[in-house]
C-alpha positions as CSV (number, residue, x, y, z in Angstrom):
1,M,1.3,5.3,-3.6
2,N,0.0,3.9,-0.2
3,G,-1.5,7.1,1.7
4,E,-2.1,4.9,4.8
5,N,-0.4,7.1,7.5
6,V,-0.4,10.6,5.7
7,A,-2.2,12.4,8.5
8,D,-0.2,12.8,11.3
9,G,0.9,9.4,10.9
10,A,-2.6,7.7,11.3
11,G,-5.0,7.7,8.4
12,I,-5.8,9.9,5.6
13,T,-8.2,13.2,5.1
14,P,-9.9,13.8,1.9
15,R,-7.6,17.2,1.9
16,L,-4.7,15.2,2.2
17,A,-5.6,12.9,-0.6
18,E,-6.5,15.3,-3.0
19,R,-2.9,17.2,-2.1
20,I,-1.4,13.7,-2.7
21,L,-3.2,13.2,-6.1
22,A,-2.7,16.9,-7.2
23,A,1.2,16.3,-6.7
24,G,1.1,13.2,-9.2
25,A,-0.2,10.1,-7.7
26,D,-2.5,8.4,-9.9
27,A,-4.3,6.1,-7.3
28,I,-3.8,5.9,-3.6
29,T,-4.2,2.8,-1.6
30,L,-4.5,2.4,2.3
31,G,-4.8,-0.1,5.0
32,N,-5.7,-0.8,8.6
33,H,-5.8,2.8,9.6
34,V,-8.3,3.6,7.1
35,W,-11.0,4.4,9.7
36,R,-8.9,6.7,11.8
37,R,-10.4,9.8,10.1
38,S,-14.3,9.7,10.4
39,E,-14.2,12.3,7.4
40,I,-12.8,9.9,4.9
41,G,-15.8,7.3,4.2
42,P,-17.7,9.7,2.2
43,Y,-14.7,10.6,0.5
44,L,-14.4,6.8,-0.5
45,E,-17.7,6.6,-1.6
46,T,-17.1,9.1,-4.4
47,S,-13.8,8.9,-5.6
48,D,-12.4,6.1,-8.1
49,R,-8.9,7.2,-7.4
50,I,-8.6,6.2,-3.5
51,V,-9.0,2.4,-2.4
52,R,-9.3,0.7,0.6
53,P,-8.8,-3.0,1.4
54,A,-10.8,-5.1,-0.4
55,N,-11.4,-7.5,2.3
56,L,-12.9,-5.3,5.0
57,A,-16.3,-6.0,6.5
58,H,-19.4,-5.9,3.9
59,G,-21.3,-2.5,3.6
60,T,-17.9,-0.2,4.3
61,P,-17.4,3.0,2.3
62,G,-15.4,2.5,-0.5
63,R,-13.7,0.2,-3.3
64,G,-11.1,-2.3,-2.7
65,L,-10.6,-2.3,-6.7
66,T,-10.2,0.8,-9.2
67,V,-8.9,0.9,-13.0
68,L,-7.4,4.0,-14.2
69,P,-5.7,5.1,-17.4
70,T,-1.9,5.7,-17.8
71,A,-0.7,8.7,-19.6
72,D,-0.6,6.9,-22.8
73,G,-4.2,5.6,-22.7
74,A,-3.3,2.0,-21.4
75,Q,-5.6,1.0,-18.2
76,V,-3.9,0.1,-15.1
77,A,-6.1,-2.0,-12.3
78,V,-5.1,-1.6,-8.9
79,V,-6.1,-3.6,-6.0
80,N,-5.7,-3.0,-2.0
81,L,-5.6,-6.4,0.2
82,M,-5.3,-6.5,4.1
83,G,-3.4,-9.3,5.7
84,W,-4.6,-11.6,8.1
85,L,-2.2,-12.3,10.6
86,F,-1.8,-9.7,13.4
87,L,-4.5,-7.5,11.7
88,Q,-8.2,-7.1,12.4
89,V,-9.7,-7.7,9.2
90,A,-13.2,-9.3,8.2
91,T,-12.2,-11.9,5.4
92,H,-8.9,-13.3,4.8
93,P,-7.6,-12.2,1.6
94,F,-6.9,-15.8,0.3
95,E,-10.9,-15.8,-0.2
96,V,-11.1,-12.8,-1.9
97,V,-8.1,-12.2,-4.4
98,D,-9.1,-14.6,-6.9
99,A,-12.3,-13.1,-8.1
100,L,-10.5,-9.6,-7.2
101,V,-8.0,-10.5,-9.7
102,D,-10.3,-12.0,-12.4
103,E,-12.3,-8.8,-12.5
104,A,-9.0,-6.6,-12.7
105,R,-7.6,-8.6,-15.8
106,A,-10.7,-8.5,-17.5
107,R,-10.6,-4.8,-17.2
108,A,-6.9,-4.0,-17.4
109,S,-3.7,-5.9,-18.6
110,V,-1.5,-4.3,-16.2
111,V,-2.5,-5.2,-12.6
112,L,-1.1,-3.8,-9.5
113,V,-1.9,-5.6,-6.1
114,D,-0.9,-3.6,-2.7
115,V,-0.6,-6.1,0.0
116,H,-0.9,-4.0,3.3
117,A,0.3,-7.0,5.7
118,E,2.2,-7.4,9.0
119,A,3.8,-10.8,8.3
120,T,6.6,-11.1,5.5
121,S,5.2,-14.9,4.9
122,E,1.5,-13.8,4.1
123,K,2.7,-11.2,1.6
124,I,5.2,-13.5,0.1
125,A,3.0,-16.3,-0.3
126,L,0.5,-14.3,-1.9
127,A,2.8,-12.8,-4.4
128,R,3.6,-16.6,-5.3
129,W,0.4,-17.3,-5.8
130,L,-0.6,-14.3,-7.6
131,D,2.5,-15.2,-9.8
132,G,1.7,-14.7,-13.4
133,R,-1.6,-13.3,-13.4
134,V,-0.7,-9.8,-12.4
135,T,2.1,-7.4,-12.9
136,A,3.2,-6.6,-9.4
137,V,3.0,-7.3,-5.8
138,I,3.9,-4.7,-3.4
139,G,4.2,-5.3,0.2
140,T,3.1,-2.5,2.7
141,H,2.6,-1.4,6.3
142,T,5.9,-2.4,8.3
143,H,7.6,1.0,7.2
144,V,10.8,-1.0,6.9
145,Q,11.8,-1.6,3.3
146,T,12.8,-5.0,2.4
147,A,16.0,-6.4,0.1
148,D,14.1,-8.4,-2.0
149,A,12.8,-6.9,-5.1
150,R,12.5,-9.3,-8.0
151,V,10.5,-10.9,-11.0
152,L,8.9,-14.0,-10.0
153,P,9.4,-17.0,-12.3
154,G,5.9,-16.2,-13.9
155,G,6.4,-12.7,-14.4
156,T,5.0,-10.9,-11.5
157,A,7.2,-8.3,-10.1
158,A,7.5,-8.3,-6.0
159,I,8.9,-6.7,-2.9
160,T,7.9,-7.7,0.9
161,D,7.7,-4.3,1.6
162,A,8.3,-0.7,-0.3
163,G,9.5,1.1,2.8
164,M,8.5,4.4,4.4
165,T,8.4,8.0,2.7
166,G,9.1,9.9,5.8
167,P,11.5,10.6,8.6
168,H,13.9,7.6,8.9
169,D,15.6,9.6,12.1
170,S,12.3,7.9,14.0
171,V,10.9,4.5,14.9
172,I,9.1,3.9,12.1
173,G,8.1,7.4,11.6
174,V,7.2,7.9,15.1
175,A,9.5,10.3,17.3
176,A,12.0,8.0,18.9
177,D,11.7,9.2,22.4
178,L,8.1,8.7,22.5
179,A,8.0,5.1,20.9
180,I,10.6,4.3,23.4
181,R,8.8,5.5,26.3
182,R,5.8,3.6,25.7
183,M,7.7,0.6,25.0
184,R,9.7,0.6,28.4
185,T,6.6,1.9,30.3
186,G,3.6,0.3,28.8
187,M,1.8,3.8,29.7
188,P,-0.3,5.6,26.8
189,V,1.8,8.1,24.9
190,R,0.4,10.2,22.4
191,F,2.9,9.7,19.3
192,A,4.1,12.5,17.1
193,P,6.1,12.2,13.7
194,G,9.8,12.1,14.0
195,E,12.0,14.6,11.9
196,G,15.1,14.1,10.0
197,D,16.5,11.8,7.4
198,V,13.5,12.2,5.4
199,R,13.3,9.9,2.7
200,I,10.7,8.7,-0.5
201,E,10.9,4.6,-0.4
202,G,9.2,2.6,-3.1
203,A,9.8,0.2,-5.7
204,V,10.2,0.5,-9.6
205,V,8.5,-1.8,-12.1
206,E,8.8,-1.9,-15.6
207,C,6.5,-4.5,-17.4
208,D,5.6,-5.3,-21.2
209,E,2.2,-4.0,-22.9
210,A,0.7,-7.9,-22.0
211,G,1.5,-6.8,-18.2
212,R,4.3,-9.2,-17.7
213,A,6.8,-7.5,-15.5
214,T,10.4,-7.4,-16.9
215,S,12.2,-5.8,-13.8
216,C,11.9,-4.7,-10.0
217,E,13.8,-2.3,-8.0
218,A,13.6,-0.9,-4.8
219,L,13.7,3.1,-4.7
220,R,15.3,5.3,-2.2
221,V,15.5,8.7,-2.3
222,P,16.9,11.1,0.4
223,V,15.0,14.6,0.1
224,G,15.6,16.3,3.1
225,P,18.1,16.4,6.4
C-alpha cells in the first residue's frame, strides 16, 4: 500500500508504518511527502518493507526497490518512483526505471511498480514503456481513482490512479471548508483531515507464475459513515 499521507495527511512515522504492516500490508510505498516527518529517515534505513521513490537525491535514506516473499513463498519485487512533471524530484524516472526493473526481474518474477505522479500522461507513458516487463504499474498521488484499470497488450496491469483510502466527504482527504478557504483567499490555512464517507480504494491484480498479469480491477469498499 502507499503510505504517503497516513500521518494526519502528510508523511508517515515509524509507529504508523509498524501499525500498517501489523494490520496485514506486506510493503509500504511513499511519495513526495516522504520527508515531512523527520523521524522516518532512520526507519527507512533499517526496514526492508518500506520503500521511498528511487529517483530522489543520492545519499538520502532508504531504498527504492525491495523484494519480499508472498504467503506461498514466491518473491515479489516492489519498485517506487516519483513523477517529474509538477513535482520536485532529483532525477527523471525514465533515467532510472530500466535499471531498477532489470534488477527487480533478476530477483523476482512478479514486479509491482508504484508511480507516484501528478500527471496522468506520465503515469500512462511509464506503464506503456514497461508493458511486458513488469506485472503491474499502479499510479498514486492524485487521491482520485481513475476508471482505466486494464491489462496492457504485453501483459502488464495498469491503473492511472488507485485512489484514496480515507474520508471522501472532503477535498482529496482535507476537510472541505479548510481547502476551499485557502483556494478562495490564498491565505495560509492549517489543514485537517476530513470526516465521513470513508472508503478503501485500490486495485486487485491477478497474474500467473511468470508474473504476467491476467486481470486488473479497481477496488472501492465503503467502511464507514
